mmCIF file of the C-alpha atoms, coordinates in Angstrom:
data_MODEL
# 
_entry.id   MODEL 
# 
loop_
_atom_site.group_PDB 
_atom_site.id 
_atom_site.type_symbol 
_atom_site.label_atom_id 
_atom_site.label_alt_id 
_atom_site.label_comp_id 
_atom_site.label_asym_id 
_atom_site.label_entity_id 
_atom_site.label_seq_id 
_atom_site.pdbx_PDB_ins_code 
_atom_site.Cartn_x 
_atom_site.Cartn_y 
_atom_site.Cartn_z 
_atom_site.occupancy 
_atom_site.B_iso_or_equiv 
_atom_site.pdbx_formal_charge 
_atom_site.auth_seq_id 
_atom_site.auth_comp_id 
_atom_site.auth_asym_id 
_atom_site.auth_atom_id 
_atom_site.pdbx_PDB_model_num 
ATOM 1  C CA . UNK A 1 1  ? -0.106  0.124  0.044  1.00 0.00 ? 1  UNK A CA 1 
ATOM 2  C CA . UNK A 1 2  ? 1.582   3.339  -0.821 1.00 0.00 ? 2  UNK A CA 1 
ATOM 3  C CA . UNK A 1 3  ? 1.995   5.868  1.684  1.00 0.00 ? 3  UNK A CA 1 
ATOM 4  C CA . UNK A 1 4  ? 0.536   9.274  1.636  1.00 0.00 ? 4  UNK A CA 1 
ATOM 5  C CA . UNK A 1 5  ? 2.809   12.346 1.920  1.00 0.00 ? 5  UNK A CA 1 
ATOM 6  C CA . UNK A 1 6  ? 2.031   13.508 5.646  1.00 0.00 ? 6  UNK A CA 1 
ATOM 7  C CA . UNK A 1 7  ? 1.950   17.298 5.220  1.00 0.00 ? 7  UNK A CA 1 
ATOM 8  C CA . UNK A 1 8  ? -1.042  18.211 7.560  1.00 0.00 ? 8  UNK A CA 1 
ATOM 9  C CA . UNK A 1 9  ? -0.322  19.185 11.153 1.00 0.00 ? 9  UNK A CA 1 
ATOM 10 C CA . UNK A 1 10 ? -2.904  18.473 13.911 1.00 0.00 ? 10 UNK A CA 1 
ATOM 11 C CA . UNK A 1 11 ? -2.236  20.018 17.184 1.00 0.00 ? 11 UNK A CA 1 
ATOM 12 C CA . UNK A 1 12 ? -4.152  19.514 20.593 1.00 0.00 ? 12 UNK A CA 1 
ATOM 13 C CA . UNK A 1 13 ? -3.710  20.302 24.381 1.00 0.00 ? 13 UNK A CA 1 
ATOM 14 C CA . UNK A 1 14 ? -3.753  17.487 26.864 1.00 0.00 ? 14 UNK A CA 1 
ATOM 15 C CA . UNK A 1 15 ? -2.223  17.052 30.534 1.00 0.00 ? 15 UNK A CA 1 
ATOM 16 C CA . UNK A 1 16 ? 1.460   16.126 30.693 1.00 0.00 ? 16 UNK A CA 1 
ATOM 17 C CA . UNK A 1 17 ? 0.484   12.946 32.734 1.00 0.00 ? 17 UNK A CA 1 
ATOM 18 C CA . UNK A 1 18 ? -1.998  11.735 30.046 1.00 0.00 ? 18 UNK A CA 1 
ATOM 19 C CA . UNK A 1 19 ? 0.648   12.160 27.568 1.00 0.00 ? 19 UNK A CA 1 
ATOM 20 C CA . UNK A 1 20 ? 3.258   10.518 29.645 1.00 0.00 ? 20 UNK A CA 1 
ATOM 21 C CA . UNK A 1 21 ? 0.864   7.533  30.217 1.00 0.00 ? 21 UNK A CA 1 
ATOM 22 C CA . UNK A 1 22 ? -0.305  7.352  26.646 1.00 0.00 ? 22 UNK A CA 1 
ATOM 23 C CA . UNK A 1 23 ? 3.330   7.474  25.298 1.00 0.00 ? 23 UNK A CA 1 
ATOM 24 C CA . UNK A 1 24 ? 3.983   4.545  27.685 1.00 0.00 ? 24 UNK A CA 1 
ATOM 25 C CA . UNK A 1 25 ? 1.466   2.303  26.221 1.00 0.00 ? 25 UNK A CA 1 
ATOM 26 C CA . UNK A 1 26 ? 2.525   2.857  22.642 1.00 0.00 ? 26 UNK A CA 1 
ATOM 27 C CA . UNK A 1 27 ? 6.026   2.421  23.365 1.00 0.00 ? 27 UNK A CA 1 
ATOM 28 C CA . UNK A 1 28 ? 5.364   -1.051 24.302 1.00 0.00 ? 28 UNK A CA 1 
ATOM 29 C CA . UNK A 1 29 ? 4.095   -1.610 20.694 1.00 0.00 ? 29 UNK A CA 1 
ATOM 30 C CA . UNK A 1 30 ? 6.995   0.240  19.082 1.00 0.00 ? 30 UNK A CA 1 
ATOM 31 C CA . UNK A 1 31 ? 4.557   3.302  18.011 1.00 0.00 ? 31 UNK A CA 1 
ATOM 32 C CA . UNK A 1 32 ? 5.310   6.923  18.271 1.00 0.00 ? 32 UNK A CA 1 
ATOM 33 C CA . UNK A 1 33 ? 2.344   8.885  19.384 1.00 0.00 ? 33 UNK A CA 1 
ATOM 34 C CA . UNK A 1 34 ? 2.047   10.093 15.995 1.00 0.00 ? 34 UNK A CA 1 
ATOM 35 C CA . UNK A 1 35 ? 1.680   6.660  14.575 1.00 0.00 ? 35 UNK A CA 1 
ATOM 36 C CA . UNK A 1 36 ? -0.683  5.644  16.991 1.00 0.00 ? 36 UNK A CA 1 
ATOM 37 C CA . UNK A 1 37 ? -3.055  8.699  16.275 1.00 0.00 ? 37 UNK A CA 1 
ATOM 38 C CA . UNK A 1 38 ? -2.626  8.145  12.341 1.00 0.00 ? 38 UNK A CA 1 
ATOM 39 C CA . UNK A 1 39 ? -3.817  4.288  13.104 1.00 0.00 ? 39 UNK A CA 1 
ATOM 40 C CA . UNK A 1 40 ? -6.540  5.824  15.264 1.00 0.00 ? 40 UNK A CA 1 
ATOM 41 C CA . UNK A 1 41 ? -7.739  8.165  12.533 1.00 0.00 ? 41 UNK A CA 1 
ATOM 42 C CA . UNK A 1 42 ? -7.392  5.437  9.787  1.00 0.00 ? 42 UNK A CA 1 
ATOM 43 C CA . UNK A 1 43 ? -9.577  3.042  11.833 1.00 0.00 ? 43 UNK A CA 1 
ATOM 44 C CA . UNK A 1 44 ? -12.276 5.889  12.497 1.00 0.00 ? 44 UNK A CA 1 
ATOM 45 C CA . UNK A 1 45 ? -12.454 6.470  8.706  1.00 0.00 ? 45 UNK A CA 1 
ATOM 46 C CA . UNK A 1 46 ? -12.527 2.549  8.043  1.00 0.00 ? 46 UNK A CA 1 
ATOM 47 C CA . UNK A 1 47 ? -15.430 1.943  10.385 1.00 0.00 ? 47 UNK A CA 1 
ATOM 48 C CA . UNK A 1 48 ? -17.285 5.471  10.123 1.00 0.00 ? 48 UNK A CA 1 
ATOM 49 C CA . UNK A 1 49 ? -16.866 6.735  13.515 1.00 0.00 ? 49 UNK A CA 1 
ATOM 50 C CA . UNK A 1 50 ? -15.130 5.917  17.114 1.00 0.00 ? 50 UNK A CA 1 
ATOM 51 C CA . UNK A 1 51 ? -13.213 2.694  16.482 1.00 0.00 ? 51 UNK A CA 1 
ATOM 52 C CA . UNK A 1 52 ? -14.400 1.515  20.028 1.00 0.00 ? 52 UNK A CA 1 
ATOM 53 C CA . UNK A 1 53 ? -17.585 1.221  21.924 1.00 0.00 ? 53 UNK A CA 1 
ATOM 54 C CA . UNK A 1 54 ? -18.616 4.044  24.496 1.00 0.00 ? 54 UNK A CA 1 
ATOM 55 C CA . UNK A 1 55 ? -20.701 2.788  27.298 1.00 0.00 ? 55 UNK A CA 1 
ATOM 56 C CA . UNK A 1 56 ? -22.014 4.707  30.117 1.00 0.00 ? 56 UNK A CA 1 
ATOM 57 C CA . UNK A 1 57 ? -20.515 3.851  33.594 1.00 0.00 ? 57 UNK A CA 1 
# 
């Protein structure tokens, strides 16, 4: 599958703690945060929404 040129930039704000925890999760998979968010966005497009179920607590 050919790779698309990555020239768009997305910026968002989050807490340092959430970023640290998230980075630790994806480090175990050998993924950067950028790679992980690209996977999330691709899957969102594929399924036409959030790629997981949301349930009330």
